[in-house]
C-alpha positions as CSV (number, residue, x, y, z in Angstrom):
1,M,-23.2,-10.1,10.1
2,K,-27.1,-8.7,8.7
3,H,-26.0,-5.1,9.6
4,S,-23.4,-5.0,7.0
5,A,-24.8,-4.2,4.0
6,P,-27.6,-1.6,5.1
7,I,-24.8,0.0,6.8
8,L,-22.1,-0.2,4.1
9,T,-24.9,1.1,1.7
10,A,-26.1,4.2,3.8
11,A,-21.8,4.9,4.0
12,C,-22.4,5.0,0.2
13,V,-25.5,7.1,0.0
14,L,-23.9,9.8,2.7
15,L,-21.0,10.0,0.8
16,A,-23.0,10.3,-2.6
17,G,-24.9,13.3,-1.2
18,C,-22.1,15.1,0.4
19,A,-21.9,18.7,-1.4
20,K,-19.4,19.1,-4.5
21,P,-16.8,21.9,-4.8
22,A,-16.6,22.8,-8.1
23,L,-13.3,22.0,-9.6
24,P,-11.5,23.0,-13.1
25,A,-12.5,21.3,-16.1
26,G,-10.5,17.9,-16.1
27,Q,-11.2,17.4,-12.5
28,A,-13.7,15.2,-10.8
29,N,-14.7,13.7,-7.0
30,P,-14.1,10.2,-6.4
31,D,-17.3,8.5,-6.3
32,P,-18.3,6.8,-3.3
33,E,-17.6,3.3,-4.3
34,T,-14.2,4.3,-5.4
35,L,-13.3,5.7,-2.1
36,M,-14.3,2.4,-0.3
37,T,-11.7,0.9,-2.2
38,N,-9.0,3.6,-1.0
39,P,-8.0,1.7,2.6
40,L,-6.3,5.4,3.7
41,F,-9.8,6.6,3.5
42,V,-11.2,3.6,4.8
43,E,-9.2,3.9,7.9
44,R,-10.1,7.8,8.6
45,Y,-13.8,7.1,7.8
46,A,-13.8,4.0,9.9
47,E,-11.9,4.8,12.8
48,E,-14.0,8.2,13.0
49,L,-17.2,6.5,12.9
50,V,-16.4,3.9,15.4
51,N,-15.0,6.8,17.8
52,S,-18.3,8.5,17.1
53,M,-20.7,5.6,18.3
54,A,-18.5,4.9,21.3
55,E,-18.6,8.5,22.6
56,L,-22.4,8.0,22.4
57,K,-22.2,5.1,24.9
58,I,-19.4,7.0,27.1
59,Q,-21.8,9.8,27.7
60,N,-25.1,7.6,28.0
61,D,-26.6,9.9,24.8
62,P,-30.2,9.9,25.6
63,I,-30.7,7.9,22.4
64,L,-29.6,4.9,23.6
65,E,-33.2,4.6,25.0
66,E,-34.4,3.7,22.3
67,R,-33.5,0.2,21.5
68,R,-33.5,0.2,17.9
69,K,-31.2,2.9,17.7
70,E,-28.9,1.3,20.3
71,A,-28.7,-1.9,18.1
72,V,-28.1,0.6,15.1
73,I,-24.7,2.1,17.2
74,D,-23.6,-1.3,18.3
75,A,-23.7,-2.6,15.1
76,A,-21.9,0.5,13.3
77,R,-19.6,0.0,15.9
78,V,-18.7,-3.4,15.5
79,F,-18.8,-3.4,11.4
80,W,-16.5,-0.3,11.0
81,M,-14.3,-1.5,13.5
82,E,-13.6,-4.6,11.2
83,R,-13.2,-2.3,8.7
84,T,-10.7,-0.3,10.3
85,K,-8.4,-3.5,10.7
86,E,-9.1,-4.4,7.2
87,A,-7.6,-0.7,5.8
88,R,-4.6,-1.1,8.2
89,R,-3.8,-4.6,7.2
90,K,-4.4,-3.8,3.4
91,Q,-1.9,-0.5,4.0
92,F,1.1,-3.3,4.5
93,E,0.6,-5.3,1.5
94,G,1.5,-2.2,-0.1
95,R,4.2,0.5,-0.3
96,S,3.6,4.3,1.0
97,G,4.9,7.4,1.8
98,V,4.6,11.0,2.0
99,F,4.7,14.2,0.1
100,L,7.3,16.6,0.4
101,P,7.2,19.8,-1.3
102,A,9.3,20.8,-4.2
103,K,8.6,23.9,-5.9
104,E,5.0,24.3,-4.4
105,F,3.3,23.4,-1.4
106,A,2.0,19.7,-1.3
107,R,1.3,17.2,2.0
108,G,-0.4,14.1,2.6
109,E,0.0,9.7,2.3
110,V,0.5,8.1,-0.7
111,L,-0.3,4.3,-1.1
112,F,0.7,1.6,-4.5
113,L,-1.0,-1.2,-3.6
114,D,-2.7,-3.6,-6.2
115,G,-1.8,-1.4,-9.4
116,T,-3.5,1.4,-7.7
117,I,-1.9,4.5,-6.3
118,F,-4.1,6.0,-3.3
119,F,-4.0,9.5,-1.7
120,D,-5.2,10.1,1.5
121,T,-7.7,12.5,2.7
122,L,-5.3,14.8,4.2
123,F,-3.9,15.1,0.2
124,E,-3.2,18.6,-0.6
125,V,-1.1,20.7,-3.5
126,I,-1.4,24.1,-5.0
127,P,-3.3,24.3,-7.8
128,G,-1.6,24.2,-10.9
129,P,-2.4,25.0,-14.5
130,E,-2.2,21.6,-15.5
131,L,-1.2,19.2,-12.9
132,H,-0.6,15.7,-13.5
133,V,0.5,12.9,-11.3
134,Y,3.1,10.7,-12.5
135,F,5.1,7.4,-11.3
136,T,8.5,7.0,-11.8
137,T,11.4,4.9,-10.6
138,V,13.9,8.1,-10.1
139,V,14.3,8.7,-6.4
140,D,13.9,12.4,-6.6
141,P,12.5,14.4,-9.5
142,R,15.0,17.2,-8.6
143,D,18.0,15.5,-9.6
144,I,17.3,14.8,-13.3
145,E,15.6,16.3,-16.0
146,F,11.9,15.4,-15.4
147,P,9.6,13.5,-16.9
148,D,12.6,10.9,-17.5
149,E,11.9,7.6,-19.3
150,T,10.7,5.9,-16.8
151,A,8.0,8.1,-16.1
152,I,4.8,7.4,-16.3
153,D,1.9,10.0,-16.7
154,L,-1.1,9.1,-15.2
155,G,-3.4,11.6,-15.9
156,V,-4.5,15.2,-14.7
157,I,-4.8,15.4,-10.7
158,Q,-8.6,14.6,-9.6
159,S,-8.6,17.4,-7.4
160,P,-5.8,19.4,-5.6
161,Y,-7.3,18.1,-2.6
162,G,-8.6,15.1,-0.7
163,A,-8.8,11.2,-1.3
164,Q,-8.5,9.7,-5.1
165,S,-6.6,7.0,-6.3
166,Y,-5.1,6.1,-10.0
167,T,-4.8,3.0,-12.2
168,V,-1.1,2.0,-12.7
169,P,-0.5,0.2,-16.1
170,A,0.8,-3.2,-15.8
171,L,4.8,-2.6,-14.5
172,E,7.5,-5.5,-15.5
173,N,9.2,-4.5,-12.7
174,P,6.9,-2.4,-10.4
175,V,9.3,-2.6,-7.1
176,Q,11.7,0.0,-9.4
177,Y,8.8,2.1,-9.2
178,R,9.3,4.3,-6.1
179,T,8.3,7.8,-6.8
180,V,4.7,9.6,-7.1
181,V,5.3,13.0,-8.3
182,L,3.1,16.0,-9.0
183,W,4.0,17.8,-12.2
184,D,2.5,20.5,-14.0
185,A,2.9,20.0,-17.9
186,Q,2.4,23.5,-18.7
187,L,4.9,24.9,-16.5
188,E,7.5,22.1,-16.6
189,R,7.6,22.3,-13.1
190,A,7.0,19.6,-10.1
191,Y,5.2,20.6,-7.4
192,G,5.6,18.2,-5.2
193,F,6.8,14.0,-4.6
194,A,6.4,11.0,-2.7
195,Q,9.2,8.3,-2.1
196,I,7.1,5.2,-1.6
197,S,8.6,2.1,0.4
198,E,6.9,-1.1,2.8
199,R,5.6,0.1,5.6
200,Q,7.5,-0.9,9.1
201,E,5.7,-2.6,11.8
């Protein structure tokens, strides 16, 4: 579709132009291109954009009187509806779970797909002095002395809030890795964890 590239570019420009909150040293907001590789982010973004465009049609908004703008609305609705479907389909190719609190508040969805761990837009955790993201074969980090020998440190958390992603080094047996842990290295304390598994239809 000839409208696809301009619409996607506009989305990235809009995302890039959003005000970025100040974060502690060592933390950064994901860039727009990275966000658009996150199926959890794309699903919400695309679904809300489609609903917004559909609502303009339902309410017979006066903007529809301008043919050019009506064409933009129709093209955006069609393009992003396909992106919604793609994002949902991609999620079923990976393994996912939800964050549970351990010693601190944590919530949100996590997805492991194609060697990357993705957090969703509703991810939230209480900030810590040196909060890291770990990937481990252990089911529950509260049951052992963590970090265990299989735990992989994916680095300092990018942000305690919102969508982000972490590249996982090549694993010999990736299916054995089943838990994402939010661990503070200075406090030696698990803030939260998510046990991942294949999605059910």
